[in-house]
Backbone as CSV, one residue per row, in Angstrom:
resi,resn,N_x,N_y,N_z,CA_x,CA_y,CA_z,C_x,C_y,C_z
1,MET,-0.466,26.591,13.094,0.572,25.666,12.688,0.678,25.665,11.174
2,LYS,1.877,25.613,10.729,2.142,25.644,9.301,2.060,24.249,8.666
3,ASN,2.502,23.223,9.399,2.675,21.903,8.799,1.685,20.837,9.245
4,PHE,0.810,21.162,10.157,-0.153,20.194,10.676,-1.533,20.823,10.768
5,GLN,-2.546,19.970,10.804,-3.899,20.393,11.139,-4.081,20.115,12.628
6,PHE,-4.722,21.022,13.349,-4.965,20.847,14.775,-5.639,19.493,15.048
7,SER,-6.531,19.094,14.151,-7.289,17.851,14.324,-6.408,16.602,14.323
8,GLU,-5.203,16.672,13.766,-4.304,15.517,13.761,-3.902,15.104,15.170
9,PHE,-4.052,16.005,16.128,-3.652,15.756,17.503,-4.834,15.433,18.409
10,SER,-6.040,15.317,17.855,-7.239,15.065,18.653,-7.311,13.619,19.124
11,CYS,-7.942,13.417,20.274,-8.157,12.079,20.807,-9.060,11.308,19.836
12,PRO,-8.660,10.110,19.421,-9.460,9.367,18.444,-10.783,8.839,18.985
13,CYS,-10.931,8.718,20.307,-12.179,8.147,20.818,-13.248,9.202,21.093
14,CYS,-12.838,10.429,21.400,-13.846,11.436,21.776,-13.686,12.764,21.039
15,GLY,-12.562,12.930,20.335,-12.345,14.158,19.575,-11.813,15.327,20.383
16,GLN,-11.642,15.146,21.709,-11.090,16.240,22.516,-9.679,16.571,22.054
17,ASN,-9.324,17.824,22.226,-7.978,18.243,21.861,-7.550,19.370,22.790
18,LYS,-6.725,19.014,23.749,-6.237,19.991,24.724,-4.717,20.102,24.609
19,MET,-4.250,20.158,23.354,-2.807,20.245,23.122,-2.272,21.588,23.600
20,GLU,-1.098,21.525,24.200,-0.390,22.706,24.685,0.142,23.486,23.477
21,PRO,-0.213,24.767,23.335,0.255,25.553,22.188,1.780,25.574,22.028
22,VAL,2.511,25.625,23.127,3.976,25.634,23.037,4.471,24.316,22.441
23,PHE,3.855,23.205,22.851,4.242,21.903,22.303,3.951,21.845,20.800
24,LEU,2.791,22.331,20.395,2.447,22.332,18.963,3.439,23.169,18.161
25,ALA,3.880,24.280,18.705,4.885,25.103,18.026,6.194,24.326,17.883
26,MET,6.547,23.548,18.921,7.773,22.746,18.861,7.668,21.656,17.787
27,ILE,6.517,20.997,17.716,6.313,19.948,16.712,6.354,20.542,15.310
28,ASP,5.765,21.707,15.153,5.789,22.379,13.851,7.226,22.724,13.463
29,ASP,8.022,23.171,14.437,9.430,23.475,14.193,10.206,22.203,13.851
30,LEU,9.900,21.105,14.543,10.516,19.814,14.227,10.272,19.452,12.771
31,ARG,9.037,19.565,12.334,8.680,19.253,10.940,9.437,20.160,9.971
32,GLU,9.547,21.417,10.322,10.253,22.387,9.470,11.727,22.007,9.341
33,GLN,12.355,21.673,10.458,13.767,21.296,10.439,13.994,19.971,9.714
34,PHE,13.084,19.027,9.903,13.219,17.714,9.265,13.039,17.815,7.752
35,GLY,12.160,18.672,7.304,11.996,18.919,5.874,11.188,17.880,5.122
36,ALA,10.412,17.067,5.827,9.565,16.068,5.175,8.308,15.888,6.022
37,PRO,7.222,15.447,5.398,5.976,15.262,6.158,6.141,14.277,7.313
38,LEU,5.389,14.519,8.373,5.375,13.641,9.540,3.934,13.237,9.824
39,HIS,3.747,11.983,10.240,2.413,11.476,10.571,2.278,11.346,12.081
40,VAL,1.225,11.945,12.634,0.963,11.893,14.065,0.175,10.623,14.375
41,ASN,0.782,9.707,15.132,0.072,8.499,15.568,-0.819,8.799,16.771
42,SER,-0.336,9.662,17.663,-1.073,9.958,18.884,-0.666,11.330,19.397
43,GLY,-1.659,12.119,19.731,-1.420,13.432,20.331,-2.111,13.472,21.676
44,TYR,-3.166,14.283,21.769,-3.913,14.347,23.016,-4.687,13.050,23.218
45,ARG,-4.736,12.582,24.477,-5.540,11.418,24.841,-6.394,11.769,26.054
46,CYS,-7.665,11.421,25.983,-8.495,11.508,27.176,-8.108,10.334,28.087
47,GLU,-8.558,10.357,29.322,-8.185,9.298,30.263,-8.646,7.925,29.791
48,LYS,-9.828,7.851,29.227,-10.365,6.574,28.747,-9.479,5.995,27.646
49,HIS,-9.165,6.805,26.653,-8.341,6.316,25.543,-6.926,5.973,26.016
50,ASN,-6.382,6.790,26.898,-5.045,6.524,27.417,-5.004,5.150,28.092
51,ALA,-6.033,4.835,28.876,-6.101,3.525,29.539,-6.252,2.402,28.512
52,GLU,-7.060,2.634,27.477,-7.287,1.611,26.446,-6.016,1.246,25.691
53,VAL,-5.124,2.215,25.491,-3.889,1.944,24.739,-2.720,1.590,25.655
54,GLY,-2.992,1.448,26.954,-1.938,1.068,27.890,-1.018,2.203,28.281
55,GLY,-1.493,3.441,28.146,-0.686,4.597,28.524,-0.492,4.685,30.023
56,LYS,0.569,5.313,30.437,0.869,5.505,31.864,-0.197,6.413,32.492
57,PRO,-0.507,6.212,33.764,-1.526,7.039,34.426,-1.223,8.537,34.409
58,HIS,0.042,8.896,34.382,0.417,10.318,34.356,1.061,10.696,33.015
59,SER,0.612,10.052,31.954,1.150,10.297,30.614,1.056,11.770,30.235
60,MET,2.087,12.250,29.561,2.091,13.630,29.075,1.044,13.825,27.963
61,HIS,0.581,12.733,27.356,-0.496,12.827,26.364,-1.766,13.384,26.996
62,LEU,-1.985,13.109,28.277,-3.176,13.571,28.991,-3.199,15.087,29.176
63,THR,-2.037,15.706,29.102,-1.948,17.161,29.287,-1.650,17.896,27.979
64,GLY,-1.619,17.154,26.876,-1.361,17.795,25.585,0.069,18.223,25.384
65,LYS,0.984,17.556,26.095,2.396,17.909,26.001,3.232,16.761,25.445
66,ALA,2.606,15.905,24.629,3.316,14.766,24.049,2.681,14.374,22.721
67,ALA,3.485,13.717,21.903,2.988,13.149,20.651,3.850,11.953,20.278
68,ASP,3.232,11.029,19.560,3.943,9.903,18.967,3.918,10.124,17.465
69,ILE,5.097,10.127,16.859,5.239,10.371,15.424,5.707,9.097,14.748
70,SER,5.053,8.729,13.666,5.397,7.513,12.929,6.771,7.643,12.272
71,THR,7.520,6.544,12.332,8.818,6.483,11.635,8.800,5.351,10.603
72,VAL,7.623,4.797,10.322,7.479,3.635,9.442,8.062,3.863,8.053
73,ASN,7.784,4.985,7.452,8.214,5.226,6.069,9.548,5.956,5.950
74,MET,10.290,6.038,7.040,11.590,6.712,7.006,12.700,5.719,6.668
75,THR,13.655,6.187,5.882,14.860,5.383,5.657,15.699,5.436,6.927
76,ASN,16.706,4.607,7.030,17.593,4.651,8.192,18.233,6.020,8.334
77,GLU,18.628,6.609,7.220,19.256,7.929,7.250,18.264,8.991,7.736
78,GLN,17.032,8.922,7.262,16.011,9.879,7.696,15.699,9.707,9.183
79,ARG,15.611,8.461,9.606,15.309,8.215,11.018,16.432,8.761,11.904
80,HIS,17.661,8.594,11.478,18.794,9.135,12.230,18.702,10.654,12.313
81,GLU,18.482,11.292,11.183,18.354,12.752,11.154,17.191,13.207,12.044
82,PHE,16.060,12.515,11.932,14.879,12.821,12.737,15.214,12.739,14.227
83,MET,15.887,11.674,14.631,16.224,11.479,16.036,17.196,12.543,16.550
84,MET,18.107,12.986,15.724,19.033,14.034,16.146,18.289,15.348,16.410
85,ILE,17.310,15.643,15.580,16.513,16.861,15.780,15.659,16.716,17.039
86,VAL,15.005,15.554,17.188,14.170,15.305,18.367,14.998,15.439,19.643
87,LYS,16.181,14.847,19.640,17.057,14.874,20.814,17.424,16.307,21.211
88,ALA,17.594,17.171,20.234,17.956,18.557,20.509,16.773,19.391,21.015
89,MET,15.556,18.923,20.758,14.377,19.725,21.068,13.572,19.275,22.280
90,PHE,13.575,17.976,22.568,12.679,17.429,23.591,13.453,16.723,24.687
91,LYS,12.908,16.764,25.910,13.558,16.104,27.044,13.046,14.693,27.262
92,GLY,11.816,14.412,26.877,11.253,13.073,27.003,11.199,12.413,25.644
93,ILE,11.921,11.298,25.483,11.989,10.619,24.185,11.855,9.117,24.401
94,GLY,10.889,8.518,23.716,10.715,7.074,23.743,10.768,6.545,22.325
95,VAL,11.552,5.508,22.103,11.739,4.988,20.749,11.108,3.610,20.622
96,GLY,10.176,3.495,19.699,9.563,2.220,19.366,10.004,1.783,17.979
97,LYS,9.603,0.606,17.570,9.986,0.106,16.243,9.364,0.918,15.118
98,THR,8.161,1.467,15.346,7.451,2.162,14.277,7.111,3.616,14.587
99,PHE,7.551,4.102,15.742,7.228,5.478,16.117,8.239,6.005,17.127
100,THR,8.217,7.314,17.300,8.994,7.976,18.349,8.049,8.839,19.167
101,HIS,8.133,8.691,20.482,7.373,9.520,21.408,8.266,10.692,21.804
102,MET,7.674,11.878,21.915,8.399,13.036,22.414,7.483,13.838,23.306
103,ASP,8.055,14.392,24.368,7.230,15.188,25.271,8.031,16.313,25.904
104,MET,7.311,17.152,26.654,7.859,18.371,27.234,8.217,18.235,28.712
105,ARG,8.503,17.042,29.193,8.833,16.894,30.614,10.039,17.748,30.975
106,GLN,10.187,18.031,32.249,11.282,18.880,32.710,12.585,18.110,32.930
107,THR,12.469,16.870,33.420,13.638,16.057,33.691,13.903,15.138,32.494
108,PRO,15.087,15.157,31.928,15.359,14.320,30.757,15.118,12.826,31.023
109,ALA,14.522,12.172,30.040,14.261,10.739,30.133,14.313,10.162,28.710
110,PHE,14.887,8.970,28.607,14.965,8.272,27.322,14.651,6.817,27.565
111,TRP,13.805,6.238,26.726,13.479,4.829,26.881,13.195,4.188,25.523
112,VAL,13.225,2.866,25.500,12.912,2.090,24.299,11.727,1.201,24.635
113,TYR,10.738,1.167,23.738,9.565,0.331,23.940,9.868,-1.100,23.533
């Protein structure tokens, strides 16, 4: 990856990292297109950590095919641009007040936290 360290996607409770290489390439491309640094709030999660943070039992984080990216320091214009790129690249998109979730699911889904 050009724009991230593999460790940024590791589970914070155990250090495991089973991120899908194709997903990491997509995230790296997202960063390249966006043109500004991105902070990974959550990447791979082990089952224990996923349960602790209230993740869904079949969360894509458990398979290394999802990430939550912080939008805290983005201006409204940057957040809009970011969302347009995310929408073009990912089928699973969840929007929170301070982050955006994206994943590699097959069936398109969009939700707001």
